N, C-alpha and C positions, 0 to 999 in steps of 0.2 A: 946520251942514247933522244933517241930524232925528236926534234921540236915537234907537236903538231901544228902548230899554229906556221909552221913554213913551208903549210903542202896546201897547197890552190884552194882558194872555195871561189864556189858560180853563185851569181846572182839570179834563183831560180824568174827572175823576170824577164831572163835573157836568155832562157832556151832551158830546161827543164833535164836536169840527169839524171837518169833513173840505180838506182842500186836495188836488189834483191841479194836477201841474205835468208838462209836457213839458222831456225837455231840465232836469230838479232834479240832475243828479250832478256838474255839471261849468259854467267861471268861473262865470257873474253865478248861476244854475240852483243850485249849490251853496250860497254863501250862505245862497237864496230859500228852500232844504230847512232849513239849518241854525236859520239865525231862526224859522221856522216850528215846526217841529220843537219849538223850546225854548222859543214862546209859547205849546205845547200844542193841536196842531194834528196828528191823525192823516196824514201827507200819505203819496199815490200819487205815488213818482217814475213815468214815462215814457221809457221809450227802447231804446233797437235793443242793443245792449253787457248781456246778464247780469251780466258779470264784471266789467267798467269799474263798471256799476250799483250791485253789491255790493262790492265795494270801495270804492267812495264814499258808503254807507252806515254800512258800519262807522268808513270815517272824520271824516263827520258825527258820528255819537252820542258816539266820541269827542273829536274836537273842544268837542264844546256841558259834555261831565260836563271836560272840562279847563278850559274858561274858567268851570264855576258852581262847581268846587271853590275857582278864585280869588277870589271875595265873598267879602266878609266872611258868619262863620257866623251872623250874625240871616237875612241876605240865603238864606241855603245850601239850608238847609234846603229851605223854599220853594219856590224858582227849582225844583230839581230835580221838589219835585213835581209842578210844569207841563210834564215830558217827555210831548210825545206818541208818535209810531211812527210806523216810515217803510216799508214799503212800494216793491214792484217792483211793475209791472209793461209785459211787452213792447210797442213801437211803432215799426216803424217808419215818417216818415213819406212816403218814399220811392215807398209798397206803402197802397195803399186797399183792399187787402185786410185788411193788418195795423193801420192803422187802424179799420175798421169790427170788426174781432177784440177791440182793446183796449178799444174802447168795448163791448162787451158782456159781458165778465169786470166792465169796472168796475158797470156795473149790476150783476152778479151778487154783487159788494163791497160793496156803501154801499147806503146808504141814501137823503141827501142830500149835497149837494156845498157844499158854502159859499164856497167859491172855487176855482177852474178859472184854471190862468194857462198861456195859450199863450207858451211864451218859447226851445223850442229853434227852429235857424234856421242855415241857410249863406250865407256872404259870396261873392259877386265870384268864383265856385265856371268852369270849364270848362261850354261850352253841353256839355248832353247829356239826353236824355228820359227821361224815365221807363218802367218798363214800363206804364202808368194814360199814355203818351204826352202830360204837361205836362213842358212843362223842370222842371231839378232844383228852378230856383232858386223860383222860380213854387208849383209842389208842396209843398217840403217847407216852408217859408217863412208861406204862403196857404192853400192850398188842401187837401188835409189836417188844419189846424186849423181851417181850415170844415167841415170834415164832422163831425170830430172833438166842436167845438165842440156844432154841433145834435145831434148822438145824442145827445147827455149834458144839455143846457139843461134839460129837464124834471127832472135830478136839483138842476140846480141854483136852476130855481122851487119847487121844495119848500120853500128859506130863502130864496129871495130874496135866493140870492149875488150874487155878484163875479164877472165872468171880465174878465181881465188880458190883452192883446195885448199880448209888446214888437212893437215897430216898430221903426226908426232914424230919426237924423236922411238914412239916406241918401236916406231917400223924397222930398227935395227932389230929389234927378237926376229926380224925373218933371215935369218943367218947362210939360208938355202934357199932356193925359190921351193915352192909348195905349191902343188897344185890348190887351186878353188876349190875347189869339189869335193878335199879333205876337208871331213869332218873336225876333226881334233875335239871329238869326245870323247875326252879321258878323261881317268881316274889317276891324281887329284884334279879335278875341277879349276881349284884356287888358283892351279900352275899351270895348264894348259890354255885358260883363257887370255893368259898374257900374248900366246902364239895366235888366236885365234882376232887376237886386238893389230896383232903387230901385221898379221895377211890382210887384214881391212885398210889396215892405214898406208902399205906398201904399194896396194890395189891404187890407192887412189894418187901416189906418184905415177905410176904406170900410167895411170890414167890420162893425167894430164900431161906425161911426154908425148904419149898420140896422138892426145888432141893439139898442139903446138906441130907438129908436122903435118897434122892434117888439116891445120888449119891453122897458117900462117899470118894472117891478117888478125889472128885473136892475139892476145900475151895472154898465154895462158902460165899461171906459174902455182908451185903448190908452200906451203911456207909451214915450220914448227911455232909457235908460237909463247915458248919458251915454257918451262914449271909452272904451270901457275895451279899448284895447289887449292890456292880459296873458293871449289869451285864443286858444282854437284857429283860430276865425272867421280870422286872417292866416298858417292853414300852408302854405295854397296860396301862398300869395305870397312868404314866404321860404323854403320850396323850391327854386322855378323857379333853375335851371343858372343860372348867372352873375350873372343880374339875382336871385338869390335877395336876395343878401346888400344888395345897397343897397331893398330892401324892406324890410330888421330892421333898418337904421339907420331908414328914415324912420321906420318904426312907430314905433322907440322914442326920436326924436327929438320925436313927438308927442305918445307917449304920457306922456311928461318933462313936456312948458308943456301939455298938453291933459286930461291923459287921465286919470281914474278904477280905481282895482280894483277885481277885480270884485266884494267885498264892499261898496263904496261904488256903481259898480254897480246891489245889489238890493235897495236902500234905496226905489228909485221903487215895482218891486214889491212892498215888505213893505207902502209906508207905504198903497200902497192895496187894498193886499191887506185888512188893520187899522184902519185909520183911523178911527173910526166916528164922525166928525164929516163923511166923506163921505156924502152921498147922492144915492139915486137922481130927487131932485127937483132937487139942482142940480148935481152932476157927472153924471150920466150923456154919452155920449159922449165926452167932454172927451180931452183929450190933454196927457197929466206927461210931468217930463222931468229929468236928473237931479239926487238927490237928495228924490224925489216932490213939486220946482215946479208950479203950472201952466202949459202952455202952449201955444204953437196950431201946429194943422199946417201945410201948406201950403196954396193955394188949391184945388189937382185935387184933397189928400185929403179940405176937405171941403165941397165939391162934393155937395150930394147927387143932384142927373142922374145927374153921374159914381158917384156913393156902387150908386145904384142901376142902371146898366149893370151896375156888373161886380160886381154880386148874381146880376141876371136872367143874366148870363153862367154864374157859375158853379156857378149850381143846373139850368140846361140840357146842360152838361159833364159834371157828375155824373149827372144822368139821364139821361146819355146813356152813361153807363156802370154804370147797374147800383142807383145809391144812390142814392134817391127823396126827397127833402127835403121 
């Protein structure tokens, strides 16, 4: 597993490094923010709940200080000087107006973006439409991140920055290209919710590949962070009446044998964000997995014709709702 101390540290006094991350206050995002902060980044956490995000910001700063204070005296002062800063931006991915407002606030707050991490997501939740008329998982995991990224792209291009999107091994469930207009509102929902999840995560990989082709000066990658079982993503399943205990036991068993911790799950994101050996010439559009190892996504996710269809559909849908791309 990659040692995060081998990744470069930046001194904020010698130039500001800026990272934007959705859902950077919990789960994998918490540790992604922690290490970016410890490596010298100014981090903007984009999340829905102000109280939870501010509580996490305090916890992250305390955790960073505690970890650094345990280092040898010869390293402690230097590492403390690398600490960046953390800020909050309100963002509700189920509301495109909120996405638009968040990007405007970011545009007014920063001069450039070095790293944009599309980290937030939901998994296998009951069928529901957002106020914008999209299936909840599709909008949260993909469409809102599409709009968010496209609005912030000019700031990323100013420093030839990086765009990192968290997909999932679950994208493999899309074994045939399904049009995004297909709702999958089919009984039993407990089964077909996984197909909706797969479509949303496949779409994110396709978006990344198209983005890398259209913007060769920006490093655009997607990744599967690993089987992170200790996460709120599974809370819906474990809270179900009667069968919730079955799912809790199942996830515990899977986690014990195959899972990684939240911090281990953040390593792939951090490698893609910080590794200076990655380049647009060699790595643009690639897919990574647990620990930052290079991997390969599904045939569907890699098919450029399907990716182009997904891009065109998304642009039209956003345009129809007043969000021109």
